[in-house]
DOSE-594931 format. One line per field, with one value per residue (C-alpha): chain; x, y, z. Coordinates in steps of 0.1 Angstrom, whole numbers, always signed. Example, Ala and Ser with C-alpha at 12.3 -4.5 7.8 and 13.67 -1.06 7.14 Angstrom:
BEGIN
c: (A | A)
X: (+123 | +137)
Y: (-45 | -11)
Z: (+78 | +71)
REM end
This chain:
BEGIN
c: (A | A | A | A | A | A | A | A | A | A | A | A | A | A | A | A | A | A | A | A | A | A | A | A | A | A | A | A | A | A | A | A | A | A | A | A | A | A | A | A | A | A | A | A | A | A | A | A | A | A | A | A | A | A | A | A | A | A | A | A | A | A | A | A | A | A | A | A | A | A | A | A | A | A | A | A | A | A | A | A | A | A | A | A | A | A | A | A | A | A | A | A | A | A | A | A | A | A | A | A | A | A | A | A | A | A | A | A | A | A | A | A | A | A | A | A | A | A | A | A | A | A | A | A | A | A | A | A | A | A | A | A | A | A | A | A | A | A | A | A | A | A | A | A | A | A | A | A | A | A | A | A | A | A | A | A | A | A | A | A | A | A | A | A | A | A | A | A | A | A | A | A | A | A | A | A | A | A | A | A | A | A | A | A | A | A | A | A | A | A | A | A | A | A | A | A | A | A | A | A | A | A | A | A | A | A | A | A | A | A | A | A | A | A | A | A | A | A | A | A | A | A | A | A | A | A | A | A | A | A | A | A | A | A | A | A | A | A | A | A | A | A | A | A | A | A | A | A | A | A | A | A | A | A | A | A | A | A | A | A | A | A | A | A | A | A | A | A | A | A | A | A | A | A | A | A | A | A | A | A | A | A | A | A | A | A | A | A | A | A | A | A | A | A | A | A)
X: (+0 | +11 | +1 | +1 | -11 | -40 | -67 | -51 | -54 | -35 | -49 | -40 | -42 | -30 | -22 | -24 | -16 | +8 | +17 | +3 | -30 | -64 | -68 | -98 | -104 | -125 | -143 | -158 | -190 | -199 | -174 | -157 | -120 | -99 | -92 | -129 | -125 | -124 | -89 | -105 | -123 | -91 | -73 | -100 | -98 | -60 | -63 | -85 | -58 | -67 | -45 | -66 | -64 | -81 | -83 | -95 | -120 | -114 | -123 | -119 | -91 | -57 | -66 | -70 | -95 | -116 | -119 | -117 | -153 | -167 | -198 | -224 | -261 | -276 | -310 | -296 | -277 | -308 | -327 | -299 | -292 | -255 | -229 | -212 | -174 | -171 | -193 | -196 | -179 | -149 | -148 | -150 | -122 | -101 | -103 | -92 | -63 | -52 | -54 | -32 | -7 | -5 | -3 | -35 | -51 | -84 | -98 | -128 | -142 | -165 | -181 | -203 | -231 | -219 | -189 | -215 | -229 | -193 | -186 | -219 | -208 | -174 | -189 | -210 | -183 | -151 | -164 | -132 | -112 | -135 | -135 | -167 | -187 | -200 | -225 | -230 | -257 | -263 | -290 | -300 | -312 | -346 | -371 | -398 | -378 | -384 | -366 | -343 | -359 | -364 | -336 | -311 | -319 | -315 | -281 | -267 | -276 | -268 | -242 | -221 | -225 | -198 | -192 | -186 | -152 | -139 | -158 | -191 | -178 | -169 | -202 | -223 | -204 | -209 | -246 | -249 | -231 | -256 | -287 | -275 | -259 | -269 | -296 | -285 | -249 | -248 | -216 | -207 | -203 | -166 | -163 | -182 | -162 | -130 | -141 | -152 | -119 | -98 | -118 | -115 | -78 | -69 | -91 | -122 | -137 | -175 | -175 | -159 | -186 | -212 | -193 | -194 | -232 | -235 | -218 | -245 | -274 | -261 | -258 | -294 | -307 | -286 | -314 | -307 | -270 | -273 | -290 | -257 | -236 | -222 | -196 | -206 | -223 | -234 | -255 | -253 | -276 | -286 | -321 | -323 | -306 | -322 | -303 | -307 | -335 | -332 | -357 | -330 | -306 | -333 | -341 | -304 | -301 | -332 | -317 | -284 | -286 | -278 | -270 | -271 | -285 | -277 | -295 | -279 | -304 | -297 | -273 | -278 | -256 | -222 | -199 | -197 | -175 | -203 | -210 | -174 | -172 | -206 | -197 | -162 | -175 | -200 | -174 | -148 | -173 | -185 | -151 | -134 | -162 | -154 | -117 | -123 | -142 | -115 | -88 | -106)
Y: (+0 | +36 | +70 | +104 | +139 | +149 | +176 | +188 | +154 | +121 | +93 | +56 | +37 | +6 | +1 | -34 | -43 | -32 | +4 | +3 | -13 | +4 | +26 | +20 | +35 | +16 | +37 | +20 | +28 | +40 | +31 | +4 | +3 | -6 | -40 | -48 | -52 | -89 | -99 | -121 | -91 | -70 | -100 | -105 | -69 | -71 | -103 | -83 | -58 | -32 | -12 | -11 | +17 | +13 | +40 | +46 | +74 | +103 | +95 | +57 | +32 | +49 | +81 | +114 | +114 | +144 | +137 | +174 | +178 | +152 | +131 | +150 | +153 | +139 | +154 | +189 | +184 | +172 | +203 | +226 | +237 | +228 | +219 | +186 | +183 | +179 | +171 | +146 | +173 | +172 | +134 | +136 | +161 | +136 | +112 | +139 | +147 | +111 | +108 | +139 | +124 | +92 | +110 | +94 | +118 | +98 | +66 | +45 | +51 | +26 | +33 | +12 | +24 | +58 | +54 | +53 | +87 | +101 | +90 | +104 | +138 | +132 | +125 | +156 | +179 | +164 | +145 | +154 | +131 | +101 | +75 | +61 | +61 | +29 | +33 | +0 | -7 | +31 | +57 | +91 | +101 | +110 | +115 | +88 | +59 | +26 | +25 | +0 | -29 | -22 | -47 | -32 | +3 | -8 | -24 | +10 | +26 | -4 | +1 | -27 | -37 | -16 | -45 | -69 | -55 | -61 | -94 | -74 | -50 | -79 | -98 | -67 | -60 | -97 | -95 | -64 | -81 | -110 | -86 | -65 | -93 | -113 | -139 | -158 | -159 | -163 | -159 | -181 | -166 | -173 | -153 | -124 | -124 | -124 | -93 | -76 | -83 | -71 | -38 | -32 | -41 | -17 | +11 | +14 | +49 | +50 | +88 | +89 | +67 | +92 | +121 | +103 | +97 | +135 | +142 | +121 | +136 | +171 | +169 | +160 | +143 | +142 | +139 | +172 | +166 | +131 | +147 | +166 | +135 | +132 | +104 | +68 | +54 | +20 | +12 | -22 | -32 | -63 | -75 | -84 | -54 | -49 | -16 | +3 | -14 | -21 | +6 | +31 | +17 | +18 | +54 | +63 | +48 | +67 | +100 | +97 | +103 | +71 | +51 | +13 | -8 | -44 | -61 | -91 | -117 | -129 | -100 | -78 | -50 | -67 | -85 | -121 | -147 | -159 | -124 | -115 | -132 | -117 | -82 | -84 | -96 | -67 | -41 | -54 | -58 | -22 | -6 | -26 | -16 | +21 | +15 | +0 | +32 | +54 | +35 | +37)
Z: (+0 | -6 | +6 | -11 | -5 | -27 | -24 | +8 | +26 | +29 | +8 | +13 | -20 | -39 | -75 | -91 | -127 | -154 | -160 | -195 | -184 | -188 | -157 | -134 | -100 | -74 | -48 | -17 | +1 | +36 | +63 | +42 | +33 | +3 | +19 | +14 | -24 | -31 | -43 | -69 | -83 | -86 | -101 | -127 | -138 | -140 | -160 | -184 | -190 | -164 | -140 | -108 | -83 | -49 | -23 | +13 | +12 | +37 | +72 | +68 | +66 | +66 | +48 | +67 | +96 | +105 | +143 | +151 | +138 | +162 | +156 | +136 | +143 | +110 | +119 | +121 | +89 | +71 | +83 | +72 | +107 | +105 | +78 | +74 | +79 | +41 | +11 | -17 | -38 | -16 | -18 | -56 | -56 | -36 | -66 | -90 | -67 | -65 | -103 | -105 | -80 | -100 | -133 | -146 | -172 | -176 | -161 | -158 | -123 | -104 | -71 | -49 | -26 | -12 | -37 | -65 | -52 | -52 | -88 | -99 | -86 | -102 | -136 | -135 | -123 | -137 | -168 | -187 | -164 | -169 | -196 | -181 | -148 | -132 | -103 | -84 | -57 | -54 | -58 | -72 | -37 | -51 | -23 | -23 | -36 | -18 | +16 | +31 | +49 | +86 | +95 | +70 | +82 | +118 | +110 | +100 | +133 | +156 | +184 | +199 | +235 | +253 | +277 | +249 | +238 | +203 | +200 | +202 | +175 | +152 | +158 | +152 | +119 | +109 | +116 | +95 | +66 | +68 | +69 | +40 | +21 | -10 | -4 | -35 | -24 | +14 | +33 | +63 | +98 | +96 | +63 | +78 | +110 | +91 | +72 | +104 | +122 | +93 | +92 | +130 | +132 | +104 | +115 | +137 | +134 | +139 | +141 | +107 | +93 | +107 | +91 | +57 | +62 | +69 | +36 | +18 | +38 | +35 | -3 | -9 | -41 | -72 | -98 | -116 | -114 | -130 | -160 | -167 | -170 | -205 | -201 | -209 | -178 | -165 | -135 | -118 | -90 | -71 | -76 | -39 | -23 | +12 | +19 | -14 | -32 | -69 | -78 | -67 | -93 | -120 | -112 | -113 | -148 | -160 | -148 | -168 | -205 | -225 | -193 | -194 | -166 | -155 | -126 | -110 | -96 | -61 | -53 | -23 | -9 | -11 | -35 | -24 | -41 | -64 | -77 | -84 | -119 | -129 | -118 | -132 | -165 | -168 | -158 | -183 | -212 | -207 | -203 | -230 | -255 | -247 | -251 | -285 | -295 | -281 | -301 | -335)
REM end
């Protein structure tokens, strides 16, 4: 892993693949870290001729934390009573800053969940730096879209038992992964606990997750912004996503001119082993078709 200064902060990142490979940046969702990308997914992209850049978003993993801002009141931010520590615009600018630091002029950029929201903003505001935009398991933020299931929503707000120590933290994370996961591709408790432990050991920062959520809440819906996107775009969504229902992905695709949509049966709000080859295939097919057009 490497670290660089970009957009005024420190960003932790990895680069996998040959220097001459097709550049693609992978942007994670709320509270998750670059280590959460399945190695098999990265390997598949590298095998398809891509140079894969992964990064920790600000306030998560080993990138800059904003602890001086404390834990935000999401209700106050939603009402416009106070400002978030940073915005989705800032998080999109972090990607541009990392591209500059790595001397990447243009790239395909894929974001999942909150990462999808970030790359939507990026495509609308810095489209000249994108070869394409891929929004996965994300949303336009349009008011009135179907909500998360009660269990999935509760998993976002759940707090571990303070008396339970690190075991309680890991178990709560593992339970959340099961609730929001893919019913067609279930993960074992051991798999989920391994993910939970790796996240906690590398960086445990619940206040940072709340600040990321505040950036999403404070930005509001992106419907008008999506209509300005002019780069080739693809929306991918799980048919069985309990956290961000598939209707949100369908709405996102409708909002973006010329956008393509792929829905994966059995997929929820994660990328389990069984989904990796499906997702990698869709991503490579889309990006490689664009590359063929650029090289004509």
